[in-house]
N, C-alpha and C positions, 0 to 999 in steps of 0.2 A: 272372312272370319269376325265374327263378334268378339267384343273385347273380354265378355266372359270367357272364351275358349283360348286366351291368348297363355294363362297359368295352365300350361300342360307340362309334365315331364317330359314327352318326347320331342316338345318344340324348344323346351328350355336348355336340355342337354343338348339338343342339337346345336343352336344358337354357342354353348360354349364350344362344341368342338370345332365349330366353323371359325370362331375367334382364336382358337387354338393352333388350326391348321394355317391361318394367315401369319400368326407370329412365327411359326417356324419356317414356312415358306412365303415369305414378303411380296414375293413378286407375283405372286398366285392372286388373280381377283376373286372377289368373294364368291361369285356366281360358280368359277371353276372349283373353289375350295369345295362348295357345296355339291356338285357334281363329282368330283373326287371322293368324296365321303360317302355319297349315295352309294358308290360301287365299291365301298371299300370292306371290310371283313363284315363277318355275318353278324355280332353284335350291335353294329349300327343301323341294321335293319328296319329297327322300330321307331328310330328317330326321323322326326319331320323336317328335315333340311329345307324343304320347299317354304313351308311356312316359317322358319327362322330367317330366311335371308333377307328379307326386307327388314326385321328388326335389327339385323347385324349393319345394315347398308345405310339404313335412316340416320341422316346427321343428327337428327333433332331428338333421337329417341337413343340417348344409351343404356341400352337396357343392359348390355354383357359388357363384364369386367374379369379379368383375369387376376383372379388373388391368388393363386395356389391350391386351393381348397375347394372342392366341388360344395358342400354346404356353403360356405361362405359366398360364394359365386352365384348360388341358387339364392341365398339371401338378398343380392344385389340385384339380380333380374325380376325378382317376385316385388321387392319393394319400388322399382322403377316404374314396373306395368302398373302395380296397385296406384302409385301416384297420378299417372298420364291416364287409367282408362277410369279410375274411381268407381270400382268395383262395388255392390251393395255389402259384401263380407268386409271388405278393409274399411269402407266408410262406419261399418259397427265397432271398429275397435275402439273406437273411442266409450265404448261401453264394457270393454274388456277384453281379454283373448278369447275367453269361452265363449262370449256372445260370437264373435267374429267367428270361430271355428263352427259352431252351430249351423251358420250360414255358407259355408262352403260345399259346393258340390265335389264329386269322388276326384275328379282331376285335381281342384282345387289343394283338397285334403291331402292328395299325395305329393303334391310340391311341397305343402308348407312341413308334411313329415320328412320327408328326404332332406329337406333344408335346417332341420334341427328345431322347428321353430313350433312344434305341436307338442314337444317333450315335457315332461313333469320332475322335478320340479323347474319353474323357468328362471333361469340364470344367466349370467356372462353377456355373450353377444344376442343370443334370440333375445332377452329380456331389453336390452339395448334397444333391439329391432322394433319389437311392439311398442315401446314408450316413442319413439320415432315416429311409427306409423301413425299410432293415437294423436300424437301431438301435430302430424301433417294435416290430419283431416279437423282437429278443433281449430286450428286456423284455419281452414276453409270455412269451417261453420262461421267463426267470427266475422270472416269478410263477408260472405252471404248475408249474415245477421245485418252488418251495418248497409251493406246494398240495399236491402229490404227495407230498413230504415230510413234511408235516406231517400228513396222511392216515395216512401209515406209521407215523406214531409214535403216532397215537390209537390205531391199531388193534394196534400193539404192546403199549401198556398194559392194553388190554381183555383179549387175550391172555395177558399175563403174570399177571394178576389169576387169569383161569381157570384157568391151570397151577398156580400156588403153590397155591390152593387144593385141586387135584386131589392135589398132594404133599403138602396137610398144614401146608404152612409158613404162620401166621400173620401175615403180612408183605405190606407193598404195593411195588409196583415205583413208582418214581420218575423222572422226566425229566430228563437232568441236562445236556442240549445247549443248554436256554435259558440256563443260567446258566453252562456251559464248553463252548463250541464247537470248542473244542481239545484234549478228553480224550480223542479217539480212538475213544470210543463215546456213545451217544445217551442209552439206558434204564440205570439201575443196578436191577437184581432180584437174586433169590435162586435157588439150586437146590440139589439134595442130589448131593454127590461122599462116599463111603464113607459114607454115612449122617449125613452132617453138611450142617448148613446153612453154605452159603459164598455171598460173593456173586457174582453172575451179570450180568457187563456185555454190552449188547447194539448194536453199530452197527446201525441201522434204514436199510434203503433202500427205495425204491418205484419201481417202472417202470410206463410205460403202454404200453410198446411191445410192437409185433407180435411182435418178436424180443427176450424178456425178456434184460434186461443190467443192470449196474449197475458204477459205477466204486468200486475198493476205493484209497485213499489210502495213501501210506507210512507217514503217523501213524498210520492204523487197524490198518495190518499190524502196526507195531511194538508198537501196544496189544495187539493180539492174542498175540505172541510175549510179553509181559508178563505179563499176565494170565491165559492160556488154564491150566487146562483150564476157567477161569470165563469163557469170553469166546465169542460167536457172533455171526454176521452175519444178521440176519432181512433177506430181500427178500420182497417185499409186491408178488406181479403182478396186474393189473388184473382185477377178479373172482374172484380166489381167496380161500376162506375162512379158509387158514391160511398161514403164512409159509413159505418155503424156510429152513430152516436150516442154516447152512453154520458147521461149525466148522474148526479149525486144521488137521486132516488132509486137510480138502477144500479149503481156499483155497490152501495152499502149491503145490499142484498148477499151480496159475494165477499165481502172482505171479512177475515176472522178477526178474534179478538184475544188480547193477551190474555193469559192464563197462568196465574203462579208467578214465578219469576221467569217464565217464557214470554218472549216479546216477538212477535211476527214482521219479518223481512219484507218478503215477497209472497205475493200470491199470484197463482197460476187461474186463470178465467175462461171459459171454454163458451163460445159465442153462442152455442146451441141450447145452452142454460138461461139466455137473456131473452 
């Protein structure tokens, strides 16, 4: 069974029924409970007890919970499956409920409807549920963003060591972002300008997007203006062995200008335009 197929009403209701059966008959084994239910009343004929059983018995996945209310129990199960499987529709919840609903298939949409999660207006427990789901994936996005950033910094330090050795500069780069995240650059290194060894400040970016891009902050741009020509942005795209190196003369064509009482703070720059 693929992860996308775990949000099905026949499976979720089957899991709930197995759990209820075990609560009434605690001496019964889960597999026996599933077997008994599968030969039970006719209204249970469409329940997928076979698929639900592993979810009931897996101690690492607390999918089902008895709450005395079907809609609440479905909301709990859907949330846990979404948290574990990370389906595309659930990840889209960070952009709002309507975006997520548009990305569901027929089975998923039916589950969300039966759980009261597709009703309008959005209020009460369903609203809290969608906020929790959105926050769950925002947190995961932030963790992933930091992982990509840390990996890009590691690659930059290794790259700079090789570059300095090739230039005959007997010095080592070091990471400054851990000490001062507002410096406007992440790595302090060195380079040659007019045959002299001078400081070289590097702002490090990492991207895993299919359309490589990065964000440049106003603070980073002002650091570039202040420190160049000893300043560059290194952009590491997924799978690339070397960074895209961007100096001031390249960056300035993509930096916005303040207008009226407005002041820009961040700009998204696509690598394909460079």
